[in-house]
N, C-alpha and C positions, 0 to 999 in steps of 0.2 A: 565780474567774470574776468579772467586773465586776459592779458593782452594777446593778439594773435601770434607774436614772436615768441611768446612763453609757450603757448600751447603747441607751436610748430617745433621748437627745440625740445620739448618733452616727448613728442611723438617721434622725433627723428632719432632720438637715443634709446626708445623702447626696444625690446626684444621682439623680433618677428619671426624667429625660428619655429617650427612645427606648424601644426595646421589647427591650433586652437585660436579662437577669437574671444577670449576673456577680457583681453585688455580693452574692448570696446564697450564693455557694460556699463551701460548708463550715458554712452556716447553716441550710440547708434542703436538701430533697431533693424529688423529684417523678418519679414514674413516668411514662414515656412511652407514649404508645399504640401498639400493636402494629404498625400498618401503615407507620410511617415516614414521615410527612408532607414532611420536607426531601428525602426521596430521591424520592418521588412528584413534588414540584414541580420538581426539577430535570430529571426525566425528561420531564414534560410542557412545560416551557419548552423543551427542547432539540428537541421536535417541532412548536413553535409558530412561525408566521411574524410576527403581530401579537399581543402579549399586554397584559394589563392586571392589576396586582395592586391590590386594594381594601384600605382601612385598613392601610397598609403599615407604619404606625408610624414608626419611626426607619430603616426600609428593612434592618434587620439579617437578617431572615429572607430576604429576595429576594436580598440580596447574597450569603449563603451558598449559596442555591440556584442562582444564576447561576454563582459560582465553581465550582460541582460540575458543571452542565451541560456536555454536551459541546459543544453551540453554543448560541449566544443567540438570541433572536428578532431578526428584521431591525429591528423596532421593537418598543420596550418603553416601557410607561407605568405609573406608579404614583399612587396618590391617598390624600392623608391629611388628616384634618380637623383636628387640633391642631396651631397654627401652631409651637410649639418641635419637635415632631416632625416636621413638615414640613420645616422647616430643616435637621435633621439628616439626614432622608433624601436631601434635594437634595446634600449635602456628600458622602454616602456612594454614592449611585447614580448620579449624572449623571457622574462619571468612567466609569461603565461605559456609558454611553450610554442610561440610562433618564431619561425626562422625567417629572419629579415635578409632581403639580396637587396645590395646597392647595383642597379642595372642602368647605365647610361641611357639617355633618351634616343630612341630608334634602335637600339641594340635588340637581338633576338632574346626572348625570354629564355633563361637557363634551366628549362625544364624539359623532359620527354614529352613526345607526343601522346595525347590522351592521359595526361597526368592527374586531372583535376575533375571532379564532379560538380565543382562551383568555383566561377571565377566571379569577383566583384571589383566595384570601382566606385568611390564617391569623388566626382568632380576630376577625371581623368584629364591630363593635358591635351592628349590626342589618342584616342582608342585605337589600339594596334590590332584591328579586326582579324587581319591573317594569324597573328600570332595566339589570339584568342581561341579562335577557331581550332588552332594546331594542338593546344595543351588541354582543351577541354575533351573528357571521354565522350564518346557516343552517349548521348542522351542527357550530358552534362550541361549546366545552364550559365549563362552570364546575366548578372542581375545588377544593375548600376544606376546611378543618379548623375546624368551629365549637366553641364552648364551649357544653356541654350543660346540662340542668336541674339546679339545686340545686347548681352547682359552687362548692366551697369554703364550703358551708353551715354546716358544724360551725364553722368560723370566725366566719363572717359573723353566724351567729345567737348566738354567744358576746356580741357587742356589742350587736346588736339585738333579740335575744329571737326568738321563735319567727315565721316568715314563711311560713306554710302558702299564703297566697294567690300567694306568688311562686316556690314551688317547680317549679311546672309550666312556666314560662317556658322559652324555649329548646328545648321538647321536640322531638327529631329528626323526630316524626311530624307535628308541626305546621309545621315547617319545610319538610317534603317536600310538605305538602298546598299551602302557600304558593308554593313553587317550580312547582307543578303547575299552580296558579291563574295564574301569570303566563305560562304555555305553554311551560314546561320539562319535559323528561322525565327523572326521576330515574333514573339507571342503576345507582347504588351508593350505599348508605346503611349505613355501621357504627358501632357505639358502643362506647366503653370507660370504665370506671371506674378511675381512677388514684390511687394512695395519694399524699398530699402529706405532709410531715412538717417543722415548724419546731422549731429546736434552741435558739433564744433571741428574747427579746422584740423585739429590734431587727429580726430578720427580719419579725416581725409587723407593726411600725411602717412598715418600708419597703414592704411589700407593699400595706399599706392606702392608703400615700401614691401609689403607682403604680397600683394598680387603683381608682380613685377611685369607680366605681360600686358596690363592695362595701358599703361604709359610707360613704356619700354626704357625710355631715355630719362625719367622721373628723377630730378633731384632738387631739393628744397632751393637752393641757390638759383638753378635754371628757371624754376617757375614761380619763383618769389612773386612776381607780378599777379599771376594768376591766383595763387594762393591767397594772397591779401585780398583780390576782388572777391573771392569765393568766401573769405571769411567776412567780409562787409555783408555779403548776401545771406549768409547763415544768421548772422546777429540780427537783420533786418526782417527776415521771414521764420525765424525760429528753427530753421532746420533746411537741410537739401535733400530733396527725394529724388531718387533713380529707381530703377526696378531690376530685377534680377530674374532671369529665365532659366527654368530647369526642365529637364525631362527625365522620366523613369524608362529605363529600357530593360525588357527582359527578353533575352534570345536563347535558343536552345540548339545545340549540336543534334543534328538527325541521327537516329540509331544506325 
């Protein structure tokens, strides 16, 4: 096996743009939630007339779902906040007829009230419930897979120490209450806890560079001691285990 320094240097130089995780193939594994979000998304898109995908990243998930769908909405839009991802999403989605909008975090969605019969999201940063309710047409639905509470915290707390005050964030019950407060009716809420395993320190570095909110000040120099300690642990135990939490949310704007 290569040295820790070699693995870290390789991961530090690797491309982390977009929202694909192919670089981790053979270096990490993650159990998927039982409901199969990609299939749900493809099915819902096939039945929609005008749809919007929020926090689309590089457009990879939406593109895959559109390819699987039996038909595509007559009009399809996607929003992304990070400029490199928005550019990547345009190159991937615009040939499929999707209009991609670069929308800064916290900004109002650039659509009229009641514009969409379907709004979707896979792992939105912070669901803008009031905006979702506003742009949904009466009877329209929001269908999404969210990151749940304390997701990957075994890894995050290895670097940052205990974070008890952050563990309750993204709780599905709180998100359902926020959706209801915005005027939506939650019709389905399912949760899952999925095993993740990282097989080398390069996988750790790449993930922390991609998921920048996990360890916000992450830098290989700043955390070199912790990285080397984790490399020793991975070599001794054959991997580092963490758990990802997810929840499926389906909500409807009343007629």
